[in-house]
N, C-alpha and C positions, 0 to 999 in steps of 0.2 A: 762350206761347212763352219760353224759356228765358230768364232773368234775366243780362245782363254781371257784373254780381258776385252771384253766389249766398250766402245767408244761411249756411248750414253753412262759407264760405270766409271770415265774418268772423274777423278774426284775435280773442285772447281779449283783447287788452291796447284794444282798443273795446268791445268787447259780450262777458259773458258770459253763454254760451246756457243753463247751467243754473240760472240767479238772472235770466236774462232783464234784463238792468242794464246801460245805456251808460254807457263812460268815455271823457273828452276826450283827445283826442291829444296823447301826450307832449310833444312840441314847443308845440301850444301853452299848455299847463298852466306848462311852465316860462317862456316869455316872458311869462303873465299874471303870473305870481310874480313875476321879477324888474321889473316894472312896478310894481307893489305896493311891493315894498319900496323901492324908488328914490324915491315916491311917498308914503311914510310913510302904505299904503292896508291894511297887513296885518291890524293890528286892528279895522278897518270891515270887513274883509273875512269875520273870524271873527266876526263883531258877527250878529245876525236883524234884518233889512234889515225896515222899517216895509211894513202891509201897503198895498198902491196906489199904493206909489212907482214913477212912469215916469221920471225923468230932468226935464233940460231945458238951456239951453245956458251957464249958469255955469258955470265951473270947480269950484264946489262941485258941484252936481248930476252934472256929469260924473264927478267925482270916485265920487260915492255910487253913479252907474250902474253905473261901472266895477267896483268893489267888489262888489255887488250881485246885479246884471242882467247883468252881463257874459256869466257862464257860461251861465246859459240860455239866451242869445240863441246862443251856439256851442252848445248841444244842440240847439237846434232845427234848425240847418242841418246839424250833423254826423246828424242823424234821418233829416233830408229823402234824405239821401247814400247814407248804407247803408241803408236801411229794413229792419231786422233782424224787423220782424213782417209786413214782405210786406204793406202797406197802400198803399204807396205806388211801385208797382215802376215804374212809365210815368216820374215824375220821378227816383228814382233810377239806372237807365238811362239817363233825360236826361243827368248827370253824367258818365257813365260813357263816353259816346260822346261828347259837347263836351270832354274829357279827354283822349283818346284823339289830338285834332289835334295839329299838330308846332306851330303857332302860335294861341293862343287870346286873344281878347278878352274882358275880364271887367269890365262897370258893377256897380258896387255901390253900390246906391243905396239910401235915406241910409245911408253905410259905418258911421257912428257911431264906434266906436273900433277898428273891425276886424273883428266877430264874423263876419262872411259870408266874407271874402278869406280870413281866418285860419282859420278851420275847414276852408274849402276846401281848403287848401295842405297843411294839415297832418292831414288826412284822406288825401289824395293819399301823401303821406308816408310817413305809416300804411302803407297798403296797399302801395305800392312795397318798404319795408323787410320785410313778409313774402311777397316774392312774388306775392301778392292779383293787382296789374296790376304791367305790362310796365316795366322801366325806360328807355323809348326817350326819346328828348332831346323835351322838353316846354319851350317858351316860355309864360308867363302875362304877359300885358297888362294890365295893370289900371288903369283908370278910378275912384279914389275920389271921391264927391262927399257932400259933410256943408255943413251952415251952418254947422256948431259947430266954430269953431278949434281947443277943448282936447280935445275929441274926435279930431279928425284926428290931431294931434298925438301920442297915442296909438294910433292907426292907424301912424302912418309908424314909430313905436318900433316895435312889435309885427314890421312886413316887414322893416324890417333886425332886428331880432333871428333872424328863422326863415330869410333868406338866402343862410348859408352850408348853413344843415341842408338846406335843399328841394336844393343843388345838387349834396349828396351825393347824391342819387336823383333826378340830369338834370334837375332842374324849373329851368328859369333864370327870376326873377321882376322884372318891370320893371313900376314904377307911378309914376305921377302924382297928384294929387290936386287937388280944385279944389271953390271955395266954390261950394254952391249951396243957392238958395231956388227948393221946388218950385211957386210961385207968383210967380215973376220971371221975364219972358219972355228979360231979357236973359243972366240969368247960367244960365240954360236954355239960350242959344245959344252961351255959350261952351263949357259941360258938351259941346252937338252938337259942336262945331267941333274939340274933342280926339276925342271918340270916333271921327268921320268919319278924321282923321289916324292912330290909331292901328287902324282898322279894315283898313285897305290890304292888308297882306301877312299876316292871318290869315285861316286856316282855318278856325276856327266861333267862335261869340259866345255869351253868357250876359250876358243882362239880368238881374239878380240885385236884386231888392227886399225889404228884409224891414223889419219893426216898422214901418207905418206906417201902420195902421190908425186908433192913436188920434190923428193928427191929421188923417187922410185924411176918418173914418168920425166918430170921437167930436166930432170940433171943426168938424163941417160943412164944414172943406173942399174935398172933392173938386171939385164946382164950380170951384171956383176955380184949382183945381190941375190938371182933366182937361184943356185946350190944351195944357200942359206935358208932359204926360205921349205926349199924340198925336203931339207933333215928336219926340219921345223914340223912339217905336216904331215909329215911320216909317222916322228915319232910322238903327234898330237893324236892318233889314230886309237880308240877305242868304243866300247859299247858308248852309245847317246855321245857323241862329237860333234862340235861346229865350231867353222868358223866365220865369223861376221866379221866384215871388211867395209869401214866407212870410209869417204872423202867429200870433204866439201864442193856442191855442185857446182859443174864448170860447164863452159858449153864443148872445153876439151877431153872432157873427163870418161866418155863416152869410150873413149879409143884406146883409153887403160884398164877400163875394166874388160872390154873387148877380150884384151892380150892376157889378162889374168885368168877368163874364163876357157881360154884358149890352153891355156899351161896346164891349169886345174884335170882338162878334162886328158890333156896326154900325163900328167902325173898318175891319174889315174890307170890309163892302160899300160904304163908302165909296170902298176901294180897288180894289172890283169883285175880289175874291180871292175865293174859295173853294178851303182846306185841308181838309184832316183833321184833326179837332180830337179826339185816342183821349178823353181823360182831358177830356169836356167838364164836367162837375162839379168841386167842388175837394177833395180829401183829406183826410185828415185821421190825426195818429197822437200817440202820447204812450207814453211811457216813464218808468223810474228812471233817475236819472244819480248817479253817483258823486260828491260833491263834492272838488273838488281839497286843500281846506286842513283837512278836517276831517272824523271818524266820521259821517258825512248824508248821505241818500239826499235829494234834491229831485226835485221831477215836473217834470218837460217834459211839457209838449200842445202840439200845432201842427195848422196849416190852411195846406193851401197847395195852388199854382195853377200851371199850365205852361201857358204860351203859345207855341204852333209858331209862328215870324213868320213870314209868307211871305216869298218870293225878290223882288228887283227885276225891274223887266221889263227 
């Protein structure tokens, strides 16, 4: 089956075919650099990140994650959207199908400082600039859910920065943020209410989940969080609804994705739904990426799972 975005058509501004090297979208890098400057984080971003740093909820930890880990998080999302090594064709095609719609609901959970949404929008901008995707009017309605207020502040500033650039490519971005605790039923109910309201006139829906395995699996919080995820998945169902879950690649991540797949199958059985699940297993990919601030290549590795959500009765 032919892909929507052919590897040969990926522009050199995003992928070096000769060097097999990923480059982050220009508008993404510009917004990141601006926030680094505004928050005196340039020197930190140029330094070497300590091994094992994963971030936290404090302002200090948020700044460190934004300076050291943000580009890696972005790179994983861009890599799943472009799939230049043809490891994740079904996932890449899902992005192309979803964002070909007139109005799209994007639920970004947890959104962190914006790597998921910003990477998707700026990749679409770049593909439209190079006429790889048509410049048809597209409205992206975003619900950004995150427990850290400091991360949400970075998220909002970045989206505000790229809004005008997106408009030039006929992409209108609307967004709302919500403080969300994956272990809390009340904040999850508030999140679902926002999703329901924004979903009403959308043609497609994407539930994007990223960088959650450390909390859910390593900290053993999956069982506590599972009821909230079940409610989110239930209320995310509609025509043309997809969930994409992206995690950093690691030797232990397969067990977590197997757990997710088993849970999703039980979830479908509880709904008495049977849908074709083309990529029943998770996919993996990796690439070198050019660092935006220095002459340095960093490694990106990821594991991703696509869930096709059943339509409502």
